[in-house]
N, C-alpha and C positions, 0 to 999 in steps of 0.2 A: 717207376726209374723218377715219372714229374714227382712224383710225389718227396722223393729224396732230391730232388733238386730247388723245389720248391724251401723245405726244410733249411736245405746248406743256406740259401739267401736269406734267408730269417735268424740263419745265424749269424752268417757275415753283414750283412745289412741291415745299419740302426733306425733305417724311415719301412722299410715293413718285416710289421710281428705277426707272426698265427699262432693265437693261444689254442690250442687243443688240438685233438685228434681228425674234430667232425670239423673245423673249418679247413682243417688241414688237407681232406677227400675233397673237401666241395672246392676249395682253390685248384684241384688235380683233375676233378673233374672237368671242368670249366675250363683249364691249358689242355684237357684233351682234348676238346670241344674246339676251341679253339683252332687249336693245329689240324682238327680234319679237317676244319669249314677253309682253314688257307689252302691244305694239301687236294680239297675235292676245286678248288677257286685255279691251285696252278695247271693239273688235269685240263679244265673246261677250257684252257686257251694253247694247251702243248698240242 
């Protein structure tokens, strides 16, 4: 789902360009890691 979201943002936005499958996969992994970190941090304060 993150990959699809990044791909759509790439199509819609002129400021973000992702060329190729590998950069898309890396961006997806980074986005997933950031989401997991934020979720873990939010749980710590719960």
